[in-house]
PDB file with SEQRES, HELIX, SHEET and CRYST1 records, atoms N, CA, C and O in Angstrom:
SEQRES   1 A   70  UNK UNK UNK UNK UNK UNK UNK UNK UNK UNK UNK UNK UNK          
SEQRES   2 A   70  UNK UNK UNK UNK UNK UNK UNK UNK UNK UNK UNK UNK UNK          
SEQRES   3 A   70  UNK UNK UNK UNK UNK UNK UNK UNK UNK UNK UNK UNK UNK          
SEQRES   4 A   70  UNK UNK UNK UNK UNK UNK UNK UNK UNK UNK UNK UNK UNK          
SEQRES   5 A   70  UNK UNK UNK UNK UNK UNK UNK UNK UNK UNK UNK UNK UNK          
SEQRES   6 A   70  UNK UNK UNK UNK UNK                                          
SHEET    1 AA1 2 UNK A  29  UNK A  30  0                                        
SHEET    2 AA1 2 UNK A  54  UNK A  55 -1                                        
SHEET    1 AA2 4 UNK A  45  UNK A  49  0                                        
SHEET    2 AA2 4 UNK A  35  UNK A  40 -1                                        
SHEET    3 AA2 4 UNK A  16  UNK A  22 -1                                        
SHEET    4 AA2 4 UNK A  66  UNK A  68 -1                                        
CRYST1    1.000    1.000    1.000  90.00  90.00  90.00 P 1           1          
ATOM      1  N   UNK A   1       0.831  -1.174   0.000  1.00  0.00           N  
ATOM      2  CA  UNK A   1       0.000   0.000   0.000  1.00  0.00           C  
ATOM      3  C   UNK A   1       0.883   1.247   0.000  1.00  0.00           C  
ATOM      4  O   UNK A   1       1.844   1.324   0.765  1.00  0.00           O  
ATOM      5  N   UNK A   2       0.570   2.205  -0.838  1.00  0.00           N  
ATOM      6  CA  UNK A   2       1.333   3.448  -0.932  1.00  0.00           C  
ATOM      7  C   UNK A   2       0.841   4.459   0.093  1.00  0.00           C  
ATOM      8  O   UNK A   2      -0.356   4.553   0.367  1.00  0.00           O  
ATOM      9  N   UNK A   3       1.778   5.213   0.655  1.00  0.00           N  
ATOM     10  CA  UNK A   3       1.464   6.296   1.585  1.00  0.00           C  
ATOM     11  C   UNK A   3       1.922   7.607   0.969  1.00  0.00           C  
ATOM     12  O   UNK A   3       3.035   7.691   0.451  1.00  0.00           O  
ATOM     13  N   UNK A   4       1.084   8.624   1.017  1.00  0.00           N  
ATOM     14  CA  UNK A   4       1.428   9.937   0.492  1.00  0.00           C  
ATOM     15  C   UNK A   4       2.143  10.738   1.573  1.00  0.00           C  
ATOM     16  O   UNK A   4       1.686  10.800   2.715  1.00  0.00           O  
ATOM     17  N   UNK A   5       3.266  11.351   1.208  1.00  0.00           N  
ATOM     18  CA  UNK A   5       4.007  12.203   2.127  1.00  0.00           C  
ATOM     19  C   UNK A   5       3.493  13.626   1.938  1.00  0.00           C  
ATOM     20  O   UNK A   5       3.553  14.169   0.835  1.00  0.00           O  
ATOM     21  N   UNK A   6       2.992  14.224   3.002  1.00  0.00           N  
ATOM     22  CA  UNK A   6       2.470  15.593   2.947  1.00  0.00           C  
ATOM     23  C   UNK A   6       3.519  16.567   3.472  1.00  0.00           C  
ATOM     24  O   UNK A   6       4.373  16.202   4.280  1.00  0.00           O  
ATOM     25  N   UNK A   7       3.443  17.802   3.004  1.00  0.00           N  
ATOM     26  CA  UNK A   7       4.318  18.851   3.488  1.00  0.00           C  
ATOM     27  C   UNK A   7       4.031  19.088   4.969  1.00  0.00           C  
ATOM     28  O   UNK A   7       2.900  19.407   5.335  1.00  0.00           O  
ATOM     29  N   UNK A   8       5.041  18.935   5.821  1.00  0.00           N  
ATOM     30  CA  UNK A   8       4.795  19.106   7.256  1.00  0.00           C  
ATOM     31  C   UNK A   8       4.692  20.574   7.638  1.00  0.00           C  
ATOM     32  O   UNK A   8       5.250  21.441   6.965  1.00  0.00           O  
ATOM     33  N   UNK A   9       3.990  20.840   8.697  1.00  0.00           N  
ATOM     34  CA  UNK A   9       3.918  22.191   9.245  1.00  0.00           C  
ATOM     35  C   UNK A   9       5.098  22.347  10.200  1.00  0.00           C  
ATOM     36  O   UNK A   9       5.188  21.633  11.199  1.00  0.00           O  
ATOM     37  N   UNK A  10       6.001  23.278   9.895  1.00  0.00           N  
ATOM     38  CA  UNK A  10       7.219  23.434  10.679  1.00  0.00           C  
ATOM     39  C   UNK A  10       7.128  24.547  11.716  1.00  0.00           C  
ATOM     40  O   UNK A  10       8.051  24.723  12.511  1.00  0.00           O  
ATOM     41  N   UNK A  11       6.053  25.287  11.720  1.00  0.00           N  
ATOM     42  CA  UNK A  11       5.879  26.363  12.692  1.00  0.00           C  
ATOM     43  C   UNK A  11       4.497  26.954  12.574  1.00  0.00           C  
ATOM     44  O   UNK A  11       3.801  26.726  11.584  1.00  0.00           O  
ATOM     45  N   UNK A  12       4.091  27.716  13.579  1.00  0.00           N  
ATOM     46  CA  UNK A  12       2.749  28.279  13.584  1.00  0.00           C  
ATOM     47  C   UNK A  12       2.514  29.254  12.444  1.00  0.00           C  
ATOM     48  O   UNK A  12       1.404  29.319  11.914  1.00  0.00           O  
ATOM     49  N   UNK A  13       3.528  30.011  12.053  1.00  0.00           N  
ATOM     50  CA  UNK A  13       3.357  31.005  11.002  1.00  0.00           C  
ATOM     51  C   UNK A  13       3.622  30.482   9.602  1.00  0.00           C  
ATOM     52  O   UNK A  13       3.515  31.238   8.637  1.00  0.00           O  
ATOM     53  N   UNK A  14       3.964  29.211   9.469  1.00  0.00           N  
ATOM     54  CA  UNK A  14       4.299  28.652   8.159  1.00  0.00           C  
ATOM     55  C   UNK A  14       3.065  28.534   7.278  1.00  0.00           C  
ATOM     56  O   UNK A  14       2.073  27.910   7.654  1.00  0.00           O  
ATOM     57  N   UNK A  15       3.143  29.142   6.098  1.00  0.00           N  
ATOM     58  CA  UNK A  15       2.056  29.041   5.135  1.00  0.00           C  
ATOM     59  C   UNK A  15       2.469  28.275   3.888  1.00  0.00           C  
ATOM     60  O   UNK A  15       1.631  27.673   3.216  1.00  0.00           O  
ATOM     61  N   UNK A  16       3.776  28.298   3.577  1.00  0.00           N  
ATOM     62  CA  UNK A  16       4.265  27.604   2.385  1.00  0.00           C  
ATOM     63  C   UNK A  16       5.714  27.196   2.603  1.00  0.00           C  
ATOM     64  O   UNK A  16       6.405  27.736   3.466  1.00  0.00           O  
ATOM     65  N   UNK A  17       6.158  26.238   1.809  1.00  0.00           N  
ATOM     66  CA  UNK A  17       7.536  25.789   1.868  1.00  0.00           C  
ATOM     67  C   UNK A  17       8.012  25.390   0.484  1.00  0.00           C  
ATOM     68  O   UNK A  17       7.204  25.082  -0.393  1.00  0.00           O  
ATOM     69  N   UNK A  18       9.316  25.396   0.289  1.00  0.00           N  
ATOM     70  CA  UNK A  18       9.922  25.015  -0.978  1.00  0.00           C  
ATOM     71  C   UNK A  18      10.853  23.840  -0.741  1.00  0.00           C  
ATOM     72  O   UNK A  18      11.708  23.884   0.144  1.00  0.00           O  
ATOM     73  N   UNK A  19      10.686  22.783  -1.536  1.00  0.00           N  
ATOM     74  CA  UNK A  19      11.609  21.651  -1.485  1.00  0.00           C  
ATOM     75  C   UNK A  19      12.918  22.128  -2.096  1.00  0.00           C  
ATOM     76  O   UNK A  19      12.959  22.487  -3.273  1.00  0.00           O  
ATOM     77  N   UNK A  20      13.987  22.135  -1.307  1.00  0.00           N  
ATOM     78  CA  UNK A  20      15.271  22.590  -1.834  1.00  0.00           C  
ATOM     79  C   UNK A  20      16.116  21.437  -2.367  1.00  0.00           C  
ATOM     80  O   UNK A  20      16.937  21.626  -3.264  1.00  0.00           O  
ATOM     81  N   UNK A  21      15.911  20.237  -1.810  1.00  0.00           N  
ATOM     82  CA  UNK A  21      16.736  19.099  -2.237  1.00  0.00           C  
ATOM     83  C   UNK A  21      16.078  17.799  -1.811  1.00  0.00           C  
ATOM     84  O   UNK A  21      15.682  17.647  -0.656  1.00  0.00           O  
ATOM     85  N   UNK A  22      15.963  16.864  -2.739  1.00  0.00           N  
ATOM     86  CA  UNK A  22      15.527  15.505  -2.401  1.00  0.00           C  
ATOM     87  C   UNK A  22      16.763  14.703  -2.021  1.00  0.00           C  
ATOM     88  O   UNK A  22      17.770  14.738  -2.728  1.00  0.00           O  
ATOM     89  N   UNK A  23      16.692  13.991  -0.922  1.00  0.00           N  
ATOM     90  CA  UNK A  23      17.805  13.166  -0.453  1.00  0.00           C  
ATOM     91  C   UNK A  23      17.663  11.717  -0.902  1.00  0.00           C  
ATOM     92  O   UNK A  23      18.585  10.918  -0.741  1.00  0.00           O  
ATOM     93  N   UNK A  24      16.510  11.384  -1.463  1.00  0.00           N  
ATOM     94  CA  UNK A  24      16.222  10.053  -2.005  1.00  0.00           C  
ATOM     95  C   UNK A  24      15.663  10.215  -3.411  1.00  0.00           C  
ATOM     96  O   UNK A  24      15.125  11.267  -3.757  1.00  0.00           O  
ATOM     97  N   UNK A  25      15.790   9.179  -4.211  1.00  0.00           N  
ATOM     98  CA  UNK A  25      15.270   9.149  -5.581  1.00  0.00           C  
ATOM     99  C   UNK A  25      14.230   8.050  -5.700  1.00  0.00           C  
ATOM    100  O   UNK A  25      14.236   7.107  -4.909  1.00  0.00           O  
ATOM    101  N   UNK A  26      13.326   8.157  -6.688  1.00  0.00           N  
ATOM    102  CA  UNK A  26      12.363   7.073  -6.892  1.00  0.00           C  
ATOM    103  C   UNK A  26      13.084   5.729  -7.037  1.00  0.00           C  
ATOM    104  O   UNK A  26      14.077   5.611  -7.754  1.00  0.00           O  
ATOM    105  N   UNK A  27      12.561   4.733  -6.343  1.00  0.00           N  
ATOM    106  CA  UNK A  27      13.161   3.398  -6.347  1.00  0.00           C  
ATOM    107  C   UNK A  27      14.055   3.136  -5.151  1.00  0.00           C  
ATOM    108  O   UNK A  27      14.393   1.988  -4.865  1.00  0.00           O  
ATOM    109  N   UNK A  28      14.446   4.206  -4.441  1.00  0.00           N  
ATOM    110  CA  UNK A  28      15.295   4.042  -3.257  1.00  0.00           C  
ATOM    111  C   UNK A  28      14.494   3.484  -2.082  1.00  0.00           C  
ATOM    112  O   UNK A  28      13.316   3.799  -1.917  1.00  0.00           O  
ATOM    113  N   UNK A  29      15.142   2.657  -1.275  1.00  0.00           N  
ATOM    114  CA  UNK A  29      14.556   2.172  -0.031  1.00  0.00           C  
ATOM    115  C   UNK A  29      14.679   3.275   1.017  1.00  0.00           C  
ATOM    116  O   UNK A  29      15.713   3.933   1.125  1.00  0.00           O  
ATOM    117  N   UNK A  30      13.610   3.465   1.785  1.00  0.00           N  
ATOM    118  CA  UNK A  30      13.572   4.496   2.819  1.00  0.00           C  
ATOM    119  C   UNK A  30      13.162   3.844   4.138  1.00  0.00           C  
ATOM    120  O   UNK A  30      12.199   3.079   4.188  1.00  0.00           O  
ATOM    121  N   UNK A  31      13.890   4.150   5.191  1.00  0.00           N  
ATOM    122  CA  UNK A  31      13.545   3.672   6.528  1.00  0.00           C  
ATOM    123  C   UNK A  31      12.768   4.757   7.268  1.00  0.00           C  
ATOM    124  O   UNK A  31      12.967   5.945   7.014  1.00  0.00           O  
ATOM    125  N   UNK A  32      11.898   4.362   8.166  1.00  0.00           N  
ATOM    126  CA  UNK A  32      11.171   5.322   8.990  1.00  0.00           C  
ATOM    127  C   UNK A  32      12.180   6.142   9.790  1.00  0.00           C  
ATOM    128  O   UNK A  32      13.081   5.581  10.414  1.00  0.00           O  
ATOM    129  N   UNK A  33      12.033   7.468   9.775  1.00  0.00           N  
ATOM    130  CA  UNK A  33      12.939   8.360  10.484  1.00  0.00           C  
ATOM    131  C   UNK A  33      14.138   8.807   9.668  1.00  0.00           C  
ATOM    132  O   UNK A  33      14.909   9.653  10.122  1.00  0.00           O  
ATOM    133  N   UNK A  34      14.311   8.257   8.474  1.00  0.00           N  
ATOM    134  CA  UNK A  34      15.431   8.622   7.611  1.00  0.00           C  
ATOM    135  C   UNK A  34      15.120   9.937   6.888  1.00  0.00           C  
ATOM    136  O   UNK A  34      13.995  10.124   6.424  1.00  0.00           O  
ATOM    137  N   UNK A  35      16.101  10.862   6.781  1.00  0.00           N  
ATOM    138  CA  UNK A  35      15.863  12.108   6.053  1.00  0.00           C  
ATOM    139  C   UNK A  35      15.459  11.827   4.604  1.00  0.00           C  
ATOM    140  O   UNK A  35      16.082  11.022   3.912  1.00  0.00           O  
ATOM    141  N   UNK A  36      14.397  12.516   4.164  1.00  0.00           N  
ATOM    142  CA  UNK A  36      13.822  12.290   2.843  1.00  0.00           C  
ATOM    143  C   UNK A  36      14.060  13.475   1.906  1.00  0.00           C  
ATOM    144  O   UNK A  36      14.406  13.290   0.739  1.00  0.00           O  
ATOM    145  N   UNK A  37      13.872  14.695   2.422  1.00  0.00           N  
ATOM    146  CA  UNK A  37      14.093  15.902   1.628  1.00  0.00           C  
ATOM    147  C   UNK A  37      14.374  17.080   2.544  1.00  0.00           C  
ATOM    148  O   UNK A  37      14.149  17.017   3.753  1.00  0.00           O  
ATOM    149  N   UNK A  38      14.878  18.171   1.934  1.00  0.00           N  
ATOM    150  CA  UNK A  38      15.089  19.416   2.658  1.00  0.00           C  
ATOM    151  C   UNK A  38      14.016  20.399   2.229  1.00  0.00           C  
ATOM    152  O   UNK A  38      13.667  20.471   1.050  1.00  0.00           O  
ATOM    153  N   UNK A  39      13.488  21.162   3.187  1.00  0.00           N  
ATOM    154  CA  UNK A  39      12.452  22.147   2.909  1.00  0.00           C  
ATOM    155  C   UNK A  39      12.908  23.503   3.431  1.00  0.00           C  
ATOM    156  O   UNK A  39      13.533  23.594   4.488  1.00  0.00           O  
ATOM    157  N   UNK A  40      12.590  24.553   2.682  1.00  0.00           N  
ATOM    158  CA  UNK A  40      12.933  25.912   3.057  1.00  0.00           C  
ATOM    159  C   UNK A  40      11.644  26.703   3.247  1.00  0.00           C  
ATOM    160  O   UNK A  40      10.788  26.726   2.363  1.00  0.00           O  
ATOM    161  N   UNK A  41      11.507  27.348   4.397  1.00  0.00           N  
ATOM    162  CA  UNK A  41      10.374  28.236   4.658  1.00  0.00           C  
ATOM    163  C   UNK A  41      10.928  29.640   4.840  1.00  0.00           C  
ATOM    164  O   UNK A  41      12.129  29.862   4.688  1.00  0.00           O  
ATOM    165  N   UNK A  42      10.061  30.583   5.165  1.00  0.00           N  
ATOM    166  CA  UNK A  42      10.530  31.952   5.371  1.00  0.00           C  
ATOM    167  C   UNK A  42      11.440  32.076   6.592  1.00  0.00           C  
ATOM    168  O   UNK A  42      12.142  33.076   6.734  1.00  0.00           O  
ATOM    169  N   UNK A  43      11.438  31.077   7.473  1.00  0.00           N  
ATOM    170  CA  UNK A  43      12.224  31.168   8.704  1.00  0.00           C  
ATOM    171  C   UNK A  43      13.304  30.103   8.871  1.00  0.00           C  
ATOM    172  O   UNK A  43      14.249  30.321   9.630  1.00  0.00           O  
ATOM    173  N   UNK A  44      13.202  28.966   8.194  1.00  0.00           N  
ATOM    174  CA  UNK A  44      14.104  27.856   8.483  1.00  0.00           C  
ATOM    175  C   UNK A  44      14.287  26.956   7.259  1.00  0.00           C  
ATOM    176  O   UNK A  44      13.396  26.837   6.417  1.00  0.00           O  
ATOM    177  N   UNK A  45      15.464  26.324   7.181  1.00  0.00           N  
ATOM    178  CA  UNK A  45      15.699  25.230   6.240  1.00  0.00           C  
ATOM    179  C   UNK A  45      15.910  23.988   7.094  1.00  0.00           C  
ATOM    180  O   UNK A  45      16.713  23.998   8.028  1.00  0.00           O  
ATOM    181  N   UNK A  46      15.189  22.922   6.772  1.00  0.00           N  
ATOM    182  CA  UNK A  46      15.216  21.742   7.637  1.00  0.00           C  
ATOM    183  C   UNK A  46      15.071  20.467   6.819  1.00  0.00           C  
ATOM    184  O   UNK A  46      14.379  20.441   5.801  1.00  0.00           O  
ATOM    185  N   UNK A  47      15.742  19.397   7.285  1.00  0.00           N  
ATOM    186  CA  UNK A  47      15.525  18.074   6.706  1.00  0.00           C  
ATOM    187  C   UNK A  47      14.222  17.511   7.255  1.00  0.00           C  
ATOM    188  O   UNK A  47      13.921  17.668   8.439  1.00  0.00           O  
ATOM    189  N   UNK A  48      13.452  16.859   6.397  1.00  0.00           N  
ATOM    190  CA  UNK A  48      12.202  16.232   6.811  1.00  0.00           C  
ATOM    191  C   UNK A  48      12.393  14.725   6.742  1.00  0.00           C  
ATOM    192  O   UNK A  48      12.830  14.187   5.725  1.00  0.00           O  
ATOM    193  N   UNK A  49      12.061  14.054   7.834  1.00  0.00           N  
ATOM    194  CA  UNK A  49      12.218  12.604   7.927  1.00  0.00           C  
ATOM    195  C   UNK A  49      10.963  11.885   7.457  1.00  0.00           C  
ATOM    196  O   UNK A  49       9.856  12.416   7.546  1.00  0.00           O  
ATOM    197  N   UNK A  50      11.150  10.680   6.959  1.00  0.00           N  
ATOM    198  CA  UNK A  50      10.036   9.856   6.509  1.00  0.00           C  
ATOM    199  C   UNK A  50       9.253   9.309   7.695  1.00  0.00           C  
ATOM    200  O   UNK A  50       9.833   8.885   8.695  1.00  0.00           O  
ATOM    201  N   UNK A  51       7.939   9.324   7.572  1.00  0.00           N  
ATOM    202  CA  UNK A  51       7.069   8.722   8.585  1.00  0.00           C  
ATOM    203  C   UNK A  51       6.850   7.237   8.318  1.00  0.00           C  
ATOM    204  O   UNK A  51       6.235   6.538   9.123  1.00  0.00           O  
ATOM    205  N   UNK A  52       7.357   6.761   7.182  1.00  0.00           N  
ATOM    206  CA  UNK A  52       7.090   5.389   6.754  1.00  0.00           C  
ATOM    207  C   UNK A  52       8.378   4.701   6.312  1.00  0.00           C  
ATOM    208  O   UNK A  52       9.338   5.369   5.927  1.00  0.00           O  
ATOM    209  N   UNK A  53       8.403   3.385   6.364  1.00  0.00           N  
ATOM    210  CA  UNK A  53       9.473   2.578   5.782  1.00  0.00           C  
ATOM    211  C   UNK A  53       8.932   1.982   4.491  1.00  0.00           C  
ATOM    212  O   UNK A  53       7.763   1.602   4.421  1.00  0.00           O  
ATOM    213  N   UNK A  54       9.774   1.899   3.475  1.00  0.00           N  
ATOM    214  CA  UNK A  54       9.342   1.313   2.211  1.00  0.00           C  
ATOM    215  C   UNK A  54      10.227   1.772   1.075  1.00  0.00           C  
ATOM    216  O   UNK A  54      11.422   2.003   1.254  1.00  0.00           O  
ATOM    217  N   UNK A  55       9.623   1.902  -0.109  1.00  0.00           N  
ATOM    218  CA  UNK A  55      10.327   2.323  -1.316  1.00  0.00           C  
ATOM    219  C   UNK A  55       9.670   3.597  -1.828  1.00  0.00           C  
ATOM    220  O   UNK A  55       8.445   3.665  -1.932  1.00  0.00           O  
ATOM    221  N   UNK A  56      10.478   4.611  -2.150  1.00  0.00           N  
ATOM    222  CA  UNK A  56       9.950   5.843  -2.724  1.00  0.00           C  
ATOM    223  C   UNK A  56       9.518   5.551  -4.157  1.00  0.00           C  
ATOM    224  O   UNK A  56      10.348   5.243  -5.012  1.00  0.00           O  
ATOM    225  N   UNK A  57       8.219   5.651  -4.413  1.00  0.00           N  
ATOM    226  CA  UNK A  57       7.686   5.301  -5.728  1.00  0.00           C  
ATOM    227  C   UNK A  57       7.827   6.425  -6.739  1.00  0.00           C  
ATOM    228  O   UNK A  57       8.261   6.191  -7.867  1.00  0.00           O  
ATOM    229  N   UNK A  58       7.463   7.655  -6.346  1.00  0.00           N  
ATOM    230  CA  UNK A  58       7.576   8.782  -7.272  1.00  0.00           C  
ATOM    231  C   UNK A  58       7.645  10.081  -6.492  1.00  0.00           C  
ATOM    232  O   UNK A  58       7.257  10.151  -5.326  1.00  0.00           O  
ATOM    233  N   UNK A  59       8.146  11.108  -7.161  1.00  0.00           N  
ATOM    234  CA  UNK A  59       8.226  12.457  -6.605  1.00  0.00           C  
ATOM    235  C   UNK A  59       7.266  13.321  -7.408  1.00  0.00           C  
ATOM    236  O   UNK A  59       7.374  13.407  -8.631  1.00  0.00           O  
ATOM    237  N   UNK A  60       6.329  13.961  -6.719  1.00  0.00           N  
ATOM    238  CA  UNK A  60       5.346  14.796  -7.412  1.00  0.00           C  
ATOM    239  C   UNK A  60       5.604  16.284  -7.227  1.00  0.00           C  
ATOM    240  O   UNK A  60       4.966  17.103  -7.889  1.00  0.00           O  
ATOM    241  N   UNK A  61       6.522  16.652  -6.344  1.00  0.00           N  
ATOM    242  CA  UNK A  61       6.915  18.042  -6.130  1.00  0.00           C  
ATOM    243  C   UNK A  61       8.435  18.101  -6.237  1.00  0.00           C  
ATOM    244  O   UNK A  61       9.146  17.651  -5.339  1.00  0.00           O  
ATOM    245  N   UNK A  62       8.919  18.649  -7.325  1.00  0.00           N  
ATOM    246  CA  UNK A  62      10.352  18.661  -7.598  1.00  0.00           C  
ATOM    247  C   UNK A  62      11.076  19.724  -6.774  1.00  0.00           C  
ATOM    248  O   UNK A  62      10.447  20.630  -6.228  1.00  0.00           O  
ATOM    249  N   UNK A  63      12.389  19.608  -6.689  1.00  0.00           N  
ATOM    250  CA  UNK A  63      13.211  20.617  -6.022  1.00  0.00           C  
ATOM    251  C   UNK A  63      12.954  21.971  -6.664  1.00  0.00           C  
ATOM    252  O   UNK A  63      12.868  22.087  -7.886  1.00  0.00           O  
ATOM    253  N   UNK A  64      12.833  22.995  -5.821  1.00  0.00           N  
ATOM    254  CA  UNK A  64      12.580  24.349  -6.301  1.00  0.00           C  
ATOM    255  C   UNK A  64      11.112  24.714  -6.377  1.00  0.00           C  
ATOM    256  O   UNK A  64      10.775  25.886  -6.550  1.00  0.00           O  
ATOM    257  N   UNK A  65      10.230  23.732  -6.252  1.00  0.00           N  
ATOM    258  CA  UNK A  65       8.796  24.005  -6.293  1.00  0.00           C  
ATOM    259  C   UNK A  65       8.283  24.291  -4.890  1.00  0.00           C  
ATOM    260  O   UNK A  65       8.684  23.649  -3.920  1.00  0.00           O  
ATOM    261  N   UNK A  66       7.383  25.273  -4.803  1.00  0.00           N  
ATOM    262  CA  UNK A  66       6.774  25.640  -3.523  1.00  0.00           C  
ATOM    263  C   UNK A  66       5.375  25.057  -3.444  1.00  0.00           C  
ATOM    264  O   UNK A  66       4.725  24.808  -4.459  1.00  0.00           O  
ATOM    265  N   UNK A  67       4.930  24.845  -2.220  1.00  0.00           N  
ATOM    266  CA  UNK A  67       3.581  24.314  -1.991  1.00  0.00           C  
ATOM    267  C   UNK A  67       3.079  24.884  -0.685  1.00  0.00           C  
ATOM    268  O   UNK A  67       3.838  25.017   0.275  1.00  0.00           O  
ATOM    269  N   UNK A  68       1.814  25.217  -0.646  1.00  0.00           N  
ATOM    270  CA  UNK A  68       1.181  25.667   0.592  1.00  0.00           C  
ATOM    271  C   UNK A  68       0.942  24.471   1.488  1.00  0.00           C  
ATOM    272  O   UNK A  68       0.756  23.349   1.017  1.00  0.00           O  
ATOM    273  N   UNK A  69       0.951  24.727   2.789  1.00  0.00           N  
ATOM    274  CA  UNK A  69       0.659  23.670   3.756  1.00  0.00           C  
ATOM    275  C   UNK A  69      -0.767  23.190   3.546  1.00  0.00           C  
ATOM    276  O   UNK A  69      -1.668  23.994   3.306  1.00  0.00           O  
ATOM    277  N   UNK A  70      -0.975  21.879   3.637  1.00  0.00           N  
ATOM    278  CA  UNK A  70      -2.314  21.306   3.445  1.00  0.00           C  
ATOM    279  C   UNK A  70      -2.877  20.841   4.747  1.00  0.00           C  
ATOM    280  O   UNK A  70      -3.996  20.329   4.787  1.00  0.00           O  
TER     281      UNK A  70                                                      
END                                                                             
């Protein structure tokens, strides 16, 4: 079963974030707690860890793309 990774809320004032770098590629094995990508907000740049263990199937938000928190 596939799990969708959502943009995490990194602070109370965060409205949007930009993926600055993917640390994994499609097809890579990912462990729970392993860094998956870096995100940049107006206040911080931070690595985001995976909530799931498995295989990264696809990337739908490329590096440099911004997305509002959902």
